[in-house]
All heavy atoms as a GROMACS GRO file, in nm:
protein
  565
    1VAL      N    1   7.109  14.584   8.682
    1VAL     CA    2   7.164  14.471   8.778
    1VAL      C    3   7.215  14.369   8.676
    1VAL      O    4   7.312  14.301   8.702
    1VAL     CB    5   7.043  14.405   8.844
    1VAL    CG1    6   7.078  14.268   8.893
    1VAL    CG2    7   6.994  14.496   8.956
    2ARG      N    8   7.166  14.358   8.551
    2ARG     CA    9   7.200  14.247   8.463
    2ARG      C   10   7.335  14.288   8.375
    2ARG      O   11   7.369  14.203   8.285
    2ARG     CB   12   7.091  14.202   8.361
    2ARG     CG   13   7.001  14.119   8.442
    2ARG     CD   14   6.888  14.090   8.349
    2ARG     NE   15   6.781  14.170   8.400
    2ARG     CZ   16   6.671  14.193   8.313
    2ARG    NH1   17   6.657  14.139   8.199
    2ARG    NH2   18   6.586  14.273   8.345
    3ARG      N   19   7.390  14.403   8.389
    3ARG     CA   20   7.515  14.435   8.314
    3ARG      C   21   7.619  14.357   8.367
    3ARG      O   22   7.648  14.343   8.488
    3ARG     CB   23   7.536  14.575   8.324
    3ARG     CG   24   7.447  14.659   8.242
    3ARG     CD   25   7.489  14.801   8.254
    3ARG     NE   26   7.383  14.886   8.185
    3ARG     CZ   27   7.394  15.009   8.154
    3ARG    NH1   28   7.512  15.071   8.191
    3ARG    NH2   29   7.302  15.070   8.089
    4ARG      N   30   7.690  14.278   8.270
    4ARG     CA   31   7.809  14.199   8.314
    4ARG      C   32   7.938  14.230   8.229
    4ARG      O   33   7.907  14.280   8.122
    4ARG     CB   34   7.770  14.053   8.281
    4ARG     CG   35   7.659  14.003   8.374
    4ARG     CD   36   7.637  13.863   8.337
    4ARG     NE   37   7.500  13.815   8.407
    4ARG     CZ   38   7.376  13.816   8.341
    4ARG    NH1   39   7.369  13.845   8.210
    4ARG    NH2   40   7.275  13.784   8.399
    5GLU      N   41   8.043  14.196   8.276
    5GLU     CA   42   8.168  14.221   8.212
    5GLU      C   43   8.190  14.100   8.114
    5GLU      O   44   8.214  13.994   8.163
    5GLU     CB   45   8.282  14.233   8.304
    5GLU     CG   46   8.405  14.278   8.238
    5GLU     CD   47   8.512  14.299   8.345
    5GLU    OE1   48   8.484  14.316   8.466
    5GLU    OE2   49   8.638  14.305   8.315
    6TYR      N   50   8.187  14.121   7.989
    6TYR     CA   51   8.204  14.013   7.896
    6TYR      C   52   8.347  14.009   7.831
    6TYR      O   53   8.367  13.916   7.740
    6TYR     CB   54   8.096  14.030   7.784
    6TYR     CG   55   7.953  13.986   7.830
    6TYR    CD1   56   7.859  14.088   7.857
    6TYR    CD2   57   7.932  13.850   7.862
    6TYR    CE1   58   7.738  14.045   7.899
    6TYR    CE2   59   7.809  13.817   7.903
    6TYR     CZ   60   7.711  13.905   7.924
    6TYR     OH   61   7.584  13.885   7.963
    7ASN      N   62   8.433  14.093   7.859
    7ASN     CA   63   8.558  14.097   7.794
    7ASN      C   64   8.653  13.992   7.840
    7ASN      O   65   8.757  13.974   7.770
    7ASN     CB   66   8.609  14.238   7.781
    7ASN     CG   67   8.647  14.300   7.919
    7ASN    OD1   68   8.604  14.232   8.015
    7ASN    ND2   69   8.710  14.393   7.931
    8ARG      N   70   8.625  13.939   7.947
    8ARG     CA   71   8.713  13.829   7.998
    8ARG      C   72   8.638  13.696   7.968
    8ARG      O   73   8.532  13.697   7.904
    8ARG     CB   74   8.741  13.845   8.146
    8ARG     CG   75   8.816  13.979   8.177
    8ARG     CD   76   8.857  13.982   8.300
    8ARG     NE   77   8.918  14.116   8.318
    8ARG     CZ   78   8.935  14.193   8.416
    8ARG    NH1   79   8.887  14.140   8.531
    8ARG    NH2   80   8.989  14.317   8.416
    9ASN      N   81   8.690  13.582   8.013
    9ASN     CA   82   8.611  13.454   7.997
    9ASN      C   83   8.495  13.444   8.077
    9ASN      O   84   8.493  13.414   8.195
    9ASN     CB   85   8.708  13.339   8.030
    9ASN     CG   86   8.654  13.208   7.988
    9ASN    OD1   87   8.532  13.198   7.951
    9ASN    ND2   88   8.738  13.108   8.004
   10PRO      N   89   8.380  13.487   8.024
   10PRO     CA   90   8.247  13.505   8.100
   10PRO      C   91   8.205  13.372   8.162
   10PRO      O   92   8.138  13.371   8.266
   10PRO     CB   93   8.161  13.564   8.008
   10PRO     CG   94   8.200  13.518   7.873
   10PRO     CD   95   8.352  13.518   7.887
   11MET      N   96   8.231  13.266   8.102
   11MET     CA   97   8.175  13.138   8.148
   11MET      C   98   8.233  13.091   8.278
   11MET      O   99   8.174  13.010   8.346
   11MET     CB  100   8.178  13.022   8.038
   11MET     CG  101   8.105  13.056   7.917
   11MET     SD  102   7.932  13.117   7.958
   11MET     CE  103   7.866  12.961   8.026
   12ASN      N  104   8.346  13.129   8.301
   12ASN     CA  105   8.406  13.107   8.437
   12ASN      C  106   8.340  13.159   8.547
   12ASN      O  107   8.334  13.117   8.664
   12ASN     CB  108   8.548  13.148   8.442
   12ASN     CG  109   8.650  13.066   8.356
   12ASN    OD1  110   8.619  12.950   8.318
   12ASN    ND2  111   8.753  13.119   8.326
   13PHE      N  112   8.274  13.289   8.531
   13PHE     CA  113   8.217  13.348   8.639
   13PHE      C  114   8.059  13.366   8.618
   13PHE      O  115   7.992  13.420   8.712
   13PHE     CB  116   8.279  13.502   8.646
   13PHE     CG  117   8.415  13.502   8.664
   13PHE    CD1  118   8.508  13.529   8.553
   13PHE    CD2  119   8.478  13.471   8.789
   13PHE    CE1  120   8.645  13.521   8.579
   13PHE    CE2  121   8.615  13.465   8.802
   13PHE     CZ  122   8.696  13.485   8.700
   14PHE      N  123   8.012  13.324   8.506
   14PHE     CA  124   7.862  13.340   8.482
   14PHE      C  125   7.783  13.294   8.588
   14PHE      O  126   7.680  13.366   8.620
   14PHE     CB  127   7.830  13.279   8.339
   14PHE     CG  128   7.694  13.312   8.303
   14PHE    CD1  129   7.651  13.446   8.269
   14PHE    CD2  130   7.605  13.226   8.271
   14PHE    CE1  131   7.527  13.480   8.239
   14PHE    CE2  132   7.466  13.254   8.232
   14PHE     CZ  133   7.446  13.382   8.219
   15PRO      N  134   7.793  13.175   8.640
   15PRO     CA  135   7.703  13.131   8.744
   15PRO      C  136   7.713  13.227   8.872
   15PRO      O  137   7.607  13.255   8.933
   15PRO     CB  138   7.758  12.987   8.789
   15PRO     CG  139   7.817  12.935   8.656
   15PRO     CD  140   7.884  13.064   8.610
   16ALA      N  141   7.833  13.270   8.906
   16ALA     CA  142   7.850  13.368   9.013
   16ALA      C  143   7.773  13.491   8.993
   16ALA      O  144   7.716  13.546   9.081
   16ALA     CB  145   7.981  13.375   9.055
   17TYR      N  146   7.785  13.537   8.869
   17TYR     CA  147   7.714  13.662   8.830
   17TYR      C  148   7.562  13.644   8.846
   17TYR      O  149   7.489  13.720   8.886
   17TYR     CB  150   7.744  13.695   8.683
   17TYR     CG  151   7.880  13.759   8.655
   17TYR    CD1  152   7.938  13.737   8.537
   17TYR    CD2  153   7.933  13.843   8.747
   17TYR    CE1  154   8.067  13.788   8.518
   17TYR    CE2  155   8.063  13.905   8.726
   17TYR     CZ  156   8.111  13.880   8.599
   17TYR     OH  157   8.241  13.937   8.585
   18LEU      N  158   7.511  13.522   8.804
   18LEU     CA  159   7.366  13.497   8.816
   18LEU      C  160   7.324  13.502   8.955
   18LEU      O  161   7.219  13.553   9.002
   18LEU     CB  162   7.329  13.352   8.759
   18LEU     CG  163   7.335  13.359   8.599
   18LEU    CD1  164   7.310  13.220   8.554
   18LEU    CD2  165   7.225  13.452   8.543
   19ALA      N  166   7.391  13.438   9.053
   19ALA     CA  167   7.369  13.437   9.194
   19ALA      C  168   7.367  13.564   9.245
   19ALA      O  169   7.270  13.613   9.322
   19ALA     CB  170   7.474  13.352   9.270
   20LEU      N  171   7.468  13.659   9.215
   20LEU     CA  172   7.475  13.799   9.255
   20LEU      C  173   7.359  13.875   9.198
   20LEU      O  174   7.297  13.960   9.266
   20LEU     CB  175   7.607  13.859   9.213
   20LEU     CG  176   7.634  14.003   9.256
   20LEU    CD1  177   7.612  14.020   9.408
   20LEU    CD2  178   7.764  14.054   9.210
   21GLU      N  179   7.319  13.851   9.064
   21GLU     CA  180   7.216  13.926   9.006
   21GLU      C  181   7.082  13.890   9.089
   21GLU      O  182   7.010  13.978   9.100
   21GLU     CB  183   7.188  13.884   8.860
   21GLU     CG  184   7.082  13.932   8.783
   21GLU     CD  185   7.066  13.882   8.640
   21GLU    OE1  186   7.167  13.866   8.581
   21GLU    OE2  187   6.957  13.875   8.589
   22GLY      N  188   7.053  13.775   9.116
   22GLY     CA  189   6.947  13.728   9.199
   22GLY      C  190   6.939  13.797   9.334
   22GLY      O  191   6.836  13.855   9.366
   23GLU      N  192   7.049  13.804   9.399
   23GLU     CA  193   7.061  13.871   9.531
   23GLU      C  194   7.031  14.024   9.516
   23GLU      O  195   6.968  14.085   9.597
   23GLU     CB  196   7.189  13.842   9.589
   23GLU     CG  197   7.201  13.696   9.634
   23GLU     CD  198   7.353  13.641   9.678
   23GLU    OE1  199   7.428  13.738   9.690
   23GLU    OE2  200   7.371  13.539   9.694
   24LEU      N  201   7.104  14.085   9.417
   24LEU     CA  202   7.086  14.231   9.393
   24LEU      C  203   6.931  14.259   9.359
   24LEU      O  204   6.868  14.351   9.400
   24LEU     CB  205   7.172  14.287   9.293
   24LEU     CG  206   7.317  14.288   9.332
   24LEU    CD1  207   7.401  14.322   9.208
   24LEU    CD2  208   7.340  14.374   9.442
   25SER      N  209   6.874  14.169   9.282
   25SER     CA  210   6.726  14.187   9.243
   25SER      C  211   6.644  14.181   9.368
   25SER      O  212   6.548  14.260   9.388
   25SER     CB  213   6.695  14.089   9.137
   25SER     OG  214   6.768  14.107   9.020
   26LEU      N  215   6.679  14.094   9.457
   26LEU     CA  216   6.597  14.074   9.574
   26LEU      C  217   6.610  14.198   9.656
   26LEU      O  218   6.501  14.244   9.713
   26LEU     CB  219   6.643  13.954   9.658
   26LEU     CG  220   6.589  13.818   9.628
   26LEU    CD1  221   6.639  13.711   9.717
   26LEU    CD2  222   6.432  13.826   9.635
   27ALA      N  223   6.726  14.250   9.670
   27ALA     CA  224   6.747  14.373   9.738
   27ALA      C  225   6.680  14.494   9.690
   27ALA      O  226   6.637  14.582   9.765
   27ALA     CB  227   6.895  14.409   9.754
   28LEU      N  228   6.651  14.484   9.570
   28LEU     CA  229   6.577  14.597   9.496
   28LEU      C  230   6.425  14.569   9.492
   28LEU      O  231   6.359  14.660   9.445
   28LEU     CB  232   6.637  14.625   9.343
   28LEU     CG  233   6.775  14.669   9.334
   28LEU    CD1  234   6.827  14.670   9.201
   28LEU    CD2  235   6.789  14.818   9.404
   29GLY      N  236   6.385  14.465   9.538
   29GLY     CA  237   6.249  14.427   9.526
   29GLY      C  238   6.195  14.363   9.410
   29GLY      O  239   6.077  14.368   9.385
   30ASP      N  240   6.281  14.332   9.317
   30ASP     CA  241   6.247  14.282   9.179
   30ASP      C  242   6.244  14.137   9.185
   30ASP      O  243   6.337  14.069   9.150
   30ASP     CB  244   6.345  14.342   9.077
   30ASP     CG  245   6.297  14.292   8.935
   30ASP    OD1  246   6.202  14.220   8.905
   30ASP    OD2  247   6.363  14.346   8.834
   31THR      N  248   6.135  14.069   9.243
   31THR     CA  249   6.141  13.932   9.263
   31THR      C  250   6.129  13.848   9.129
   31THR      O  251   6.197  13.738   9.123
   31THR     CB  252   6.015  13.888   9.347
   31THR    OG1  253   5.890  13.926   9.284
   31THR    CG2  254   6.031  13.940   9.488
   32ALA      N  255   6.070  13.901   9.032
   32ALA     CA  256   6.063  13.836   8.898
   32ALA      C  257   6.214  13.818   8.830
   32ALA      O  258   6.244  13.708   8.794
   32ALA     CB  259   5.972  13.914   8.796
   33SER      N  260   6.286  13.928   8.845
   33SER     CA  261   6.430  13.913   8.789
   33SER      C  262   6.504  13.815   8.886
   33SER      O  263   6.592  13.739   8.839
   33SER     CB  264   6.503  14.040   8.792
   33SER     OG  265   6.438  14.134   8.704
   34ALA      N  266   6.491  13.814   9.021
   34ALA     CA  267   6.554  13.736   9.105
   34ALA      C  268   6.521  13.586   9.063
   34ALA      O  269   6.609  13.498   9.064
   34ALA     CB  270   6.517  13.756   9.248
   35VAL      N  271   6.390  13.549   9.054
   35VAL     CA  272   6.346  13.419   9.014
   35VAL      C  273   6.417  13.379   8.892
   35VAL      O  274   6.463  13.257   8.868
   35VAL     CB  275   6.197  13.404   9.011
   35VAL    CG1  276   6.159  13.283   8.937
   35VAL    CG2  277   6.127  13.409   9.146
   36ARG      N  278   6.422  13.463   8.786
   36ARG     CA  279   6.475  13.434   8.660
   36ARG      C  280   6.630  13.405   8.674
   36ARG      O  281   6.688  13.304   8.626
   36ARG     CB  282   6.456  13.550   8.567
   36ARG     CG  283   6.513  13.521   8.423
   36ARG     CD  284   6.471  13.627   8.321
   36ARG     NE  285   6.509  13.767   8.372
   36ARG     CZ  286   6.426  13.863   8.393
   36ARG    NH1  287   6.293  13.835   8.389
   36ARG    NH2  288   6.464  13.980   8.434
   37ALA      N  289   6.701  13.493   8.747
   37ALA     CA  290   6.844  13.463   8.769
   37ALA      C  291   6.875  13.337   8.842
   37ALA      O  292   6.958  13.262   8.814
   37ALA     CB  293   6.902  13.591   8.846
   38PHE      N  294   6.801  13.308   8.955
   38PHE     CA  295   6.833  13.204   9.039
   38PHE      C  296   6.783  13.066   8.951
   38PHE      O  297   6.853  12.965   8.968
   38PHE     CB  298   6.736  13.210   9.169
   38PHE     CG  299   6.794  13.299   9.262
   38PHE    CD1  300   6.711  13.364   9.361
   38PHE    CD2  301   6.920  13.339   9.280
   38PHE    CE1  302   6.749  13.445   9.444
   38PHE    CE2  303   6.966  13.428   9.370
   38PHE     CZ  304   6.886  13.485   9.447
   39SER      N  305   6.680  13.069   8.882
   39SER     CA  306   6.643  12.956   8.796
   39SER      C  307   6.749  12.925   8.697
   39SER      O  308   6.779  12.805   8.672
   39SER     CB  309   6.515  12.986   8.725
   39SER     OG  310   6.403  12.991   8.824
   40HIS      N  311   6.799  13.027   8.638
   40HIS     CA  312   6.897  13.007   8.530
   40HIS      C  313   7.028  12.950   8.593
   40HIS      O  314   7.089  12.863   8.549
   40HIS     CB  315   6.934  13.141   8.462
   40HIS     CG  316   7.016  13.125   8.344
   40HIS    ND1  317   7.052  13.245   8.271
   40HIS    CD2  318   7.082  13.019   8.278
   40HIS    CE1  319   7.129  13.204   8.167
   40HIS    NE2  320   7.149  13.062   8.180
   41TYR      N  321   7.064  12.997   8.715
   41TYR     CA  322   7.186  12.946   8.793
   41TYR      C  323   7.157  12.801   8.819
   41TYR      O  324   7.250  12.718   8.792
   41TYR     CB  325   7.186  13.019   8.920
   41TYR     CG  326   7.299  12.970   9.020
   41TYR    CD1  327   7.438  13.023   9.008
   41TYR    CD2  328   7.275  12.859   9.092
   41TYR    CE1  329   7.535  12.980   9.099
   41TYR    CE2  330   7.373  12.814   9.180
   41TYR     CZ  331   7.489  12.862   9.183
   41TYR     OH  332   7.592  12.814   9.255
   42MET      N  333   7.049  12.759   8.863
   42MET     CA  334   7.010  12.617   8.888
   42MET      C  335   7.029  12.536   8.763
   42MET      O  336   7.064  12.416   8.777
   42MET     CB  337   6.886  12.600   8.968
   42MET     CG  338   6.874  12.660   9.104
   42MET     SD  339   7.002  12.614   9.219
   42MET     CE  340   6.952  12.436   9.253
   43ARG      N  341   6.976  12.588   8.653
   43ARG     CA  342   6.981  12.511   8.523
   43ARG      C  343   7.136  12.480   8.481
   43ARG      O  344   7.154  12.376   8.430
   43ARG     CB  345   6.908  12.574   8.413
   43ARG     CG  346   6.764  12.550   8.424
   43ARG     CD  347   6.688  12.601   8.300
   43ARG     NE  348   6.725  12.735   8.263
   43ARG     CZ  349   6.659  12.859   8.308
   43ARG    NH1  350   6.562  12.835   8.393
   43ARG    NH2  351   6.697  12.971   8.260
   44ILE      N  352   7.204  12.589   8.497
   44ILE     CA  353   7.359  12.564   8.458
   44ILE      C  354   7.449  12.499   8.564
   44ILE      O  355   7.567  12.471   8.517
   44ILE     CB  356   7.409  12.688   8.385
   44ILE    CG1  357   7.428  12.790   8.493
   44ILE    CG2  358   7.325  12.735   8.271
   44ILE    CD1  359   7.489  12.920   8.440
   45ARG      N  360   7.396  12.486   8.678
   45ARG     CA  361   7.490  12.433   8.784
   45ARG      C  362   7.414  12.334   8.879
   45ARG      O  363   7.397  12.347   8.988
   45ARG     CB  364   7.545  12.553   8.875
   45ARG     CG  365   7.658  12.493   8.963
   45ARG     CD  366   7.720  12.602   9.032
   45ARG     NE  367   7.839  12.633   8.958
   45ARG     CZ  368   7.919  12.754   8.979
   45ARG    NH1  369   7.885  12.837   9.086
   45ARG    NH2  370   8.013  12.774   8.916
   46PRO      N  371   7.360  12.236   8.799
   46PRO     CA  372   7.279  12.135   8.891
   46PRO      C  373   7.361  12.049   8.984
   46PRO      O  374   7.298  12.005   9.088
   46PRO     CB  375   7.207  12.052   8.767
   46PRO     CG  376   7.308  12.044   8.665
   46PRO     CD  377   7.362  12.194   8.670
   47ASP      N  378   7.472  12.019   8.962
   47ASP     CA  379   7.559  11.931   9.036
   47ASP      C  380   7.700  11.987   9.054
   47ASP      O  381   7.795  11.939   8.991
   47ASP     CB  382   7.555  11.791   8.979
   47ASP     CG  383   7.631  11.688   9.073
   47ASP    OD1  384   7.621  11.704   9.198
   47ASP    OD2  385   7.678  11.595   9.022
   48PRO      N  386   7.709  12.092   9.135
   48PRO     CA  387   7.852  12.158   9.150
   48PRO      C  388   7.946  12.075   9.214
   48PRO      O  389   7.913  11.974   9.294
   48PRO     CB  390   7.811  12.288   9.212
   48PRO     CG  391   7.698  12.257   9.316
   48PRO     CD  392   7.618  12.150   9.221
   49ASP      N  393   8.077  12.120   9.208
   49ASP     CA  394   8.174  12.068   9.284
   49ASP      C  395   8.152  12.082   9.438
   49ASP      O  396   8.087  12.186   9.460
   49ASP     CB  397   8.310  12.128   9.243
   49ASP     CG  398   8.362  12.086   9.112
   49ASP    OD1  399   8.322  11.996   9.049
   49ASP    OD2  400   8.436  12.168   9.050
   50PRO      N  401   8.205  12.008   9.521
   50PRO     CA  402   8.186  12.020   9.657
   50PRO      C  403   8.211  12.162   9.708
   50PRO      O  404   8.129  12.211   9.796
   50PRO     CB  405   8.273  11.928   9.736
   50PRO     CG  406   8.287  11.820   9.629
   50PRO     CD  407   8.287  11.886   9.488
   51ALA      N  408   8.317  12.235   9.673
   51ALA     CA  409   8.349  12.366   9.708
   51ALA      C  410   8.243  12.467   9.673
   51ALA      O  411   8.222  12.573   9.731
   51ALA     CB  412   8.478  12.410   9.655
   52LEU      N  413   8.161  12.435   9.567
   52LEU     CA  414   8.060  12.533   9.526
   52LEU      C  415   7.910  12.488   9.577
   52LEU      O  416   7.818  12.568   9.543
   52LEU     CB  417   8.053  12.540   9.364
   52LEU     CG  418   8.190  12.574   9.303
   52LEU    CD1  419   8.178  12.569   9.147
   52LEU    CD2  420   8.223  12.730   9.341
   53ARG      N  421   7.908  12.384   9.654
   53ARG     CA  422   7.772  12.342   9.690
   53ARG      C  423   7.716  12.435   9.790
   53ARG      O  424   7.586  12.460   9.786
   53ARG     CB  425   7.785  12.202   9.764
   53ARG     CG  426   7.797  12.098   9.651
   53ARG     CD  427   7.749  11.958   9.695
   53ARG     NE  428   7.763  11.874   9.580
   53ARG     CZ  429   7.845  11.765   9.566
   53ARG    NH1  430   7.914  11.738   9.672
   53ARG    NH2  431   7.847  11.693   9.468
   54PRO      N  432   7.776  12.507   9.879
   54PRO     CA  433   7.708  12.608   9.978
   54PRO      C  434   7.655  12.710   9.881
   54PRO      O  435   7.541  12.748   9.914
   54PRO     CB  436   7.838  12.659  10.055
   54PRO     CG  437   7.927  12.541  10.055
   54PRO     CD  438   7.923  12.494   9.913
   55GLN      N  439   7.715  12.767   9.792
   55GLN     CA  440   7.649  12.862   9.707
   55GLN      C  441   7.514  12.816   9.632
   55GLN      O  442   7.429  12.877   9.627
   55GLN     CB  443   7.737  12.918   9.595
   55GLN     CG  444   7.685  13.033   9.515
   55GLN     CD  445   7.768  13.069   9.407
   55GLN    OE1  446   7.833  12.997   9.334
   55GLN    NE2  447   7.798  13.214   9.390
   56MET      N  448   7.528  12.696   9.578
   56MET     CA  449   7.419  12.634   9.513
   56MET      C  450   7.310  12.604   9.615
   56MET      O  451   7.183  12.635   9.578
   56MET     CB  452   7.457  12.500   9.446
   56MET     CG  453   7.351  12.428   9.361
   56MET     SD  454   7.229  12.319   9.447
   56MET     CE  455   7.340  12.203   9.510
   57GLU      N  456   7.330  12.562   9.735
   57GLU     CA  457   7.223  12.557   9.827
   57GLU      C  458   7.173  12.683   9.877
   57GLU      O  459   7.038  12.687   9.894
   57GLU     CB  460   7.278  12.480   9.956
   57GLU     CG  461   7.307  12.333   9.928
   57GLU     CD  462   7.198  12.244   9.893
   57GLU    OE1  463   7.078  12.276   9.951
   57GLU    OE2  464   7.193  12.161   9.809
   58ARG      N  465   7.247  12.784   9.880
   58ARG     CA  466   7.191  12.919   9.909
   58ARG      C  467   7.096  12.958   9.804
   58ARG      O  468   6.980  13.005   9.826
   58ARG     CB  469   7.305  13.017   9.949
   58ARG     CG  470   7.255  13.155   9.989
   58ARG     CD  471   7.368  13.240  10.022
   58ARG     NE  472   7.448  13.274   9.897
   58ARG     CZ  473   7.569  13.242   9.874
   58ARG    NH1  474   7.641  13.174   9.966
   58ARG    NH2  475   7.627  13.280   9.772
   59VAL      N  476   7.130  12.942   9.685
   59VAL     CA  477   7.046  12.997   9.577
   59VAL      C  478   6.931  12.907   9.563
   59VAL      O  479   6.806  12.955   9.538
   59VAL     CB  480   7.125  12.986   9.437
   59VAL    CG1  481   7.038  12.994   9.319
   59VAL    CG2  482   7.236  13.092   9.438
   60ARG      N  483   6.936  12.777   9.592
   60ARG     CA  484   6.834  12.688   9.583
   60ARG      C  485   6.719  12.723   9.691
   60ARG      O  486   6.604  12.733   9.665
   60ARG     CB  487   6.866  12.544   9.611
   60ARG     CG  488   6.740  12.448   9.602
   60ARG     CD  489   6.786  12.308   9.635
   60ARG     NE  490   6.854  12.298   9.766
   60ARG     CZ  491   6.781  12.296   9.881
   60ARG    NH1  492   6.654  12.307   9.879
   60ARG    NH2  493   6.843  12.286   9.994
   61ARG      N  494   6.766  12.759   9.811
   61ARG     CA  495   6.676  12.793   9.911
   61ARG      C  496   6.602  12.939   9.892
   61ARG      O  497   6.489  12.945   9.923
   61ARG     CB  498   6.758  12.810  10.062
   61ARG     CG  499   6.781  12.676  10.115
   61ARG     CD  500   6.833  12.686  10.261
   61ARG     NE  501   6.952  12.794  10.274
   61ARG     CZ  502   7.079  12.756  10.261
   61ARG    NH1  503   7.102  12.634  10.239
   61ARG    NH2  504   7.169  12.828  10.270
   62GLN      N  505   6.679  13.034   9.833
   62GLN     CA  506   6.631  13.152   9.797
   62GLN      C  507   6.515  13.139   9.694
   62GLN      O  508   6.420  13.199   9.705
   62GLN     CB  509   6.722  13.249   9.757
   62GLN     CG  510   6.818  13.293   9.869
   62GLN     CD  511   6.935  13.388   9.823
   62GLN    OE1  512   6.997  13.351   9.725
   62GLN    NE2  513   6.948  13.497   9.889
   63LEU      N  514   6.543  13.064   9.607
   63LEU     CA  515   6.454  13.032   9.486
   63LEU      C  516   6.331  12.963   9.542
   63LEU      O  517   6.221  12.993   9.503
   63LEU     CB  518   6.512  12.947   9.378
   63LEU     CG  519   6.432  12.913   9.250
   63LEU    CD1  520   6.380  13.040   9.183
   63LEU    CD2  521   6.515  12.836   9.163
   64GLU      N  522   6.340  12.857   9.625
   64GLU     CA  523   6.223  12.798   9.672
   64GLU      C  524   6.139  12.894   9.756
   64GLU      O  525   6.014  12.886   9.751
   64GLU     CB  526   6.272  12.675   9.767
   64GLU     CG  527   6.321  12.562   9.695
   64GLU     CD  528   6.374  12.450   9.778
   64GLU    OE1  529   6.372  12.467   9.916
   64GLU    OE2  530   6.401  12.340   9.735
   65THR      N  531   6.206  12.986   9.842
   65THR     CA  532   6.118  13.078   9.912
   65THR      C  533   6.052  13.166   9.825
   65THR      O  534   5.930  13.204   9.853
   65THR     CB  535   6.226  13.168   9.997
   65THR    OG1  536   6.278  13.072  10.087
   65THR    CG2  537   6.150  13.256  10.083
   66LEU      N  538   6.105  13.208   9.717
   66LEU     CA  539   6.050  13.302   9.614
   66LEU      C  540   5.929  13.233   9.543
   66LEU      O  541   5.829  13.293   9.523
   66LEU     CB  542   6.137  13.361   9.516
   66LEU     CG  543   6.238  13.465   9.570
   66LEU    CD1  544   6.353  13.487   9.465
   66LEU    CD2  545   6.162  13.591   9.600
   67VAL      N  546   5.950  13.108   9.504
   67VAL     CA  547   5.846  13.036   9.433
   67VAL      C  548   5.722  13.008   9.522
   67VAL      O  549   5.616  13.015   9.479
   67VAL     CB  550   5.906  12.915   9.365
   67VAL    CG1  551   5.812  12.826   9.298
   67VAL    CG2  552   5.999  12.950   9.264
   68LYS      N  553   5.755  12.962   9.643
   68LYS     CA  554   5.643  12.931   9.734
   68LYS      C  555   5.567  13.047   9.770
   68LYS      O  556   5.452  13.047   9.811
   68LYS     CB  557   5.696  12.874   9.853
   68LYS     CG  558   5.751  12.728   9.842
   68LYS     CD  559   5.803  12.669   9.953
   68LYS     CE  560   5.868  12.529   9.946
   68LYS     NZ  561   5.908  12.470  10.046
   69GLY      N  562   5.635  13.179   9.772
   69GLY     CA  563   5.569  13.299   9.794
   69GLY      C  564   5.545  13.314   9.946
   69GLY      O  565   5.490  13.380  10.014
   0.00000   0.00000   0.00000
């Protein structure tokens, strides 16, 4: 799940990769990896542009659900 394409400008897409990594980890039942990916996402994108806020809110809700158990 954590393999990423690094030969292009990775920082443009890294937050989106983290969100996808978390979602894929959840689908596979790997909650520890999902929490790690979602937490990293939230650290690097704490105050996104308005167009990216829906993705950030979705990640935040998923992370809160996982942490609360």
